[in-house]
C-alpha positions as CSV (number, residue, x, y, z in Angstrom):
1,M,26.1,145.8,106.1
2,T,22.7,144.6,106.9
3,R,23.0,142.4,108.8
4,T,20.2,139.9,110.7
5,V,19.7,140.6,114.2
6,H,19.5,136.7,116.5
7,P,16.6,137.0,117.6
8,I,18.9,135.7,121.6
9,E,20.6,139.5,120.7
10,E,17.1,141.0,120.5
11,K,16.2,139.7,124.0
12,S,20.4,140.5,125.5
13,F,19.2,143.8,124.6
14,R,16.3,145.2,126.0
15,I,17.4,143.1,129.0
16,L,20.2,145.7,128.7
17,R,18.5,148.0,127.9
18,S,15.6,147.2,131.2
19,R,18.6,146.5,134.0
20,L,20.6,150.3,132.4
21,D,19.1,153.9,131.2
22,T,22.0,154.7,127.7
23,S,19.7,156.8,125.9
24,H,21.6,160.1,126.9
25,L,24.3,158.3,125.0
26,P,25.6,160.0,121.4
27,P,24.6,157.2,119.0
28,L,28.1,156.2,118.5
29,T,28.5,156.0,122.2
30,R,26.0,154.1,122.9
31,A,26.4,152.1,120.4
32,V,29.5,151.1,121.8
33,V,28.4,150.9,125.7
34,E,26.2,148.6,124.3
35,R,27.7,146.0,123.0
36,V,31.0,145.9,124.9
37,I,28.1,144.8,127.7
38,H,26.8,143.5,125.7
39,S,29.4,141.2,125.7
40,S,30.9,141.3,129.2
41,A,27.5,140.9,130.3
42,D,29.6,143.9,133.2
43,L,27.2,147.4,133.2
44,E,30.4,149.0,135.1
45,Y,31.3,149.5,131.8
46,A,29.1,152.2,131.6
47,T,31.2,154.6,133.5
48,D,34.2,152.9,132.8
49,L,34.3,152.9,129.3
50,V,35.8,156.6,127.9
51,C,34.6,158.0,124.6
52,D,34.1,160.4,122.5
53,E,31.3,161.1,119.7
54,R,33.0,163.9,117.0
55,S,36.1,161.0,117.2
56,L,33.5,157.8,116.6
57,E,32.1,160.1,113.8
58,A,34.9,160.2,112.1
59,A,36.6,156.5,112.5
60,H,32.9,155.1,111.7
61,A,32.9,157.5,108.6
62,A,36.7,156.2,107.7
63,L,35.5,152.7,108.1
64,H,32.9,152.8,106.3
65,A,35.1,153.4,103.8
66,G,37.3,150.6,103.6
67,A,39.9,151.7,105.7
68,P,41.8,149.1,107.2
69,V,41.7,147.4,110.6
70,V,44.5,145.5,113.0
71,A,44.3,143.4,116.1
72,D,46.3,143.2,118.3
73,V,45.3,139.1,118.3
74,E,43.7,136.5,116.5
75,M,41.2,136.4,119.4
76,V,40.1,139.8,118.6
77,A,40.7,139.3,114.8
78,A,38.5,136.2,115.3
79,G,35.5,138.3,117.1
80,I,35.3,141.1,113.8
81,T,32.3,140.3,111.9
82,A,32.3,141.3,108.3
83,R,35.5,142.6,108.2
84,K,38.9,140.8,107.5
85,A,41.0,142.7,110.4
86,V,45.8,142.7,110.0
87,C,46.9,140.9,113.4
88,R,50.8,140.7,112.3
89,L,51.4,138.2,115.9
90,G,51.9,135.3,114.9
91,E,55.0,135.7,111.7
92,A,55.9,138.2,114.9
93,K,59.0,137.4,116.9
94,S,60.0,138.9,121.2
95,G,63.9,140.9,121.3
96,P,66.0,142.4,124.8
97,G,62.7,145.2,125.0
98,L,61.2,144.2,123.4
99,T,57.2,141.8,123.3
100,R,55.6,139.8,120.5
101,S,52.8,141.0,120.6
102,A,54.7,145.4,120.5
103,H,57.3,143.6,117.7
104,A,53.5,142.8,115.4
105,V,52.6,145.6,116.2
106,R,55.4,146.9,114.4
107,L,54.7,144.9,111.9
108,A,51.4,145.7,110.8
109,Y,52.7,149.5,110.1
110,E,54.6,148.8,107.7
111,R,51.8,146.9,105.8
112,V,48.6,149.7,107.0
113,G,50.4,152.5,106.6
114,P,48.0,155.7,108.7
115,G,44.9,156.1,109.2
116,A,44.0,152.8,110.0
117,L,41.6,151.3,112.8
118,W,43.9,149.4,115.5
119,V,41.8,147.3,118.2
120,I,44.0,146.2,120.6
121,G,42.4,144.3,123.4
122,C,45.5,141.5,124.9
123,A,48.7,143.4,125.6
124,P,49.4,146.7,127.2
125,T,53.1,146.1,125.5
126,A,51.1,146.7,122.2
127,L,49.3,150.3,123.0
128,E,52.9,150.8,123.6
129,E,54.9,150.3,121.3
130,L,51.5,151.8,118.8
131,L,52.1,154.9,121.4
132,L,55.3,155.0,120.6
133,L,55.0,154.8,116.2
134,G,53.5,157.6,116.1
135,A,50.9,155.8,113.1
136,D,48.6,158.5,112.9
137,P,45.3,156.2,113.1
138,T,42.1,157.1,112.7
139,L,41.5,155.6,116.4
140,V,42.7,153.4,119.2
141,I,40.7,151.1,120.4
142,G,42.7,150.4,123.4
143,L,41.1,147.8,125.5
144,P,44.1,145.6,127.2
145,V,43.9,144.2,130.1
146,G,45.5,142.9,133.3
147,F,47.0,144.2,136.1
148,V,51.1,144.7,135.0
149,G,50.8,147.9,131.8
150,A,47.1,147.5,130.9
151,A,45.0,151.3,133.2
152,E,48.8,152.9,132.6
153,S,49.0,151.9,129.4
154,K,44.7,153.5,128.5
155,A,46.1,156.0,130.6
156,A,48.6,157.4,127.8
157,L,46.5,156.4,125.0
158,R,44.8,159.0,126.5
159,A,47.1,161.4,127.1
160,S,48.5,160.8,124.0
161,G,45.1,162.7,122.4
162,L,45.3,160.8,119.7
163,P,41.4,159.8,119.1
164,A,40.7,156.4,121.4
165,V,38.1,154.4,122.8
166,S,39.1,153.2,126.4
167,N,38.3,152.3,129.5
168,V,39.7,153.2,133.4
169,S,40.4,149.8,134.6
170,E,42.5,147.0,134.5
171,K,39.4,145.0,133.3
172,G,39.3,144.6,129.2
173,G,40.1,141.4,126.8
174,S,39.7,140.6,123.1
175,A,36.0,139.6,123.4
176,V,34.7,143.4,125.1
177,A,37.3,145.2,121.4
178,A,36.1,143.4,119.1
179,A,33.6,144.7,120.7
180,A,34.0,148.3,120.5
181,L,35.0,148.2,116.6
182,N,32.0,145.6,115.6
183,A,29.4,148.0,116.8
184,L,30.7,150.0,114.3
185,L,30.7,148.0,111.5
186,Y,27.1,147.4,112.7
187,T,26.2,150.6,112.7
188,E,24.4,151.9,108.9
189,P,26.3,154.4,107.9
190,T,23.6,156.7,106.3
191,R,21.6,156.5,109.7
192,S,22.4,156.9,113.9
193,V,22.5,153.8,116.4
194,S,19.0,154.6,117.4
195,P,17.3,158.7,118.0
196,V,18.7,159.4,120.7
197,P,19.6,163.3,121.5
198,T,23.8,164.0,120.1
199,T,25.5,165.8,123.1
200,T,27.2,169.2,123.4
201,R,30.3,167.3,126.1
202,K,33.0,165.8,124.3
203,T,34.3,162.8,126.8
204,T,32.1,160.5,127.3
205,R,32.4,159.4,130.9
206,T,30.0,159.3,134.2
207,T,31.7,159.1,137.5
208,K,35.5,158.7,137.6
209,E,37.7,161.2,136.2
210,N,39.5,160.3,133.3
211,S,43.3,159.2,134.5
């Protein structure tokens, strides 16, 4: 997609890069990290996010080839630009041992099947349900937020071995989850986000160990 970047956004990224050196990151990882930080004004995401460049490359190719995108809540769907995301929370119902968010994941999987990009920025139970489904996703952006289950669900995502973007801490949310997907949407298929060298390191973290 071709997009016009607003001068305020350009200025914001200049400020971000003046405060944080991201030039060592592989192109798509850098794009995700910078856009998440841009959306949150939180520089700690530079060491909190866990990204895998090869997974991002595969997801980027699939996304630009038309792979479906699923959002756990409407706020995430609304934040994803230039692509209509599937969100079935409005049709979902809670039940014994099942939250509305988890039911919405089941309903969405019935529609999209394997190979989708899943963007979860609100409910840990949505991410937990996705892991139980065996959905064979192209990518899971798992950035739910909260004091109950958020960090644990993201740790389970990393342990699953699925291609993913996650973070270690309890923070997250709709805005940062949508931003991570937008970073892939905004990166043209024919060129990298910036002329920085790739790295042989598979998973990008700089301080804490994966949990």
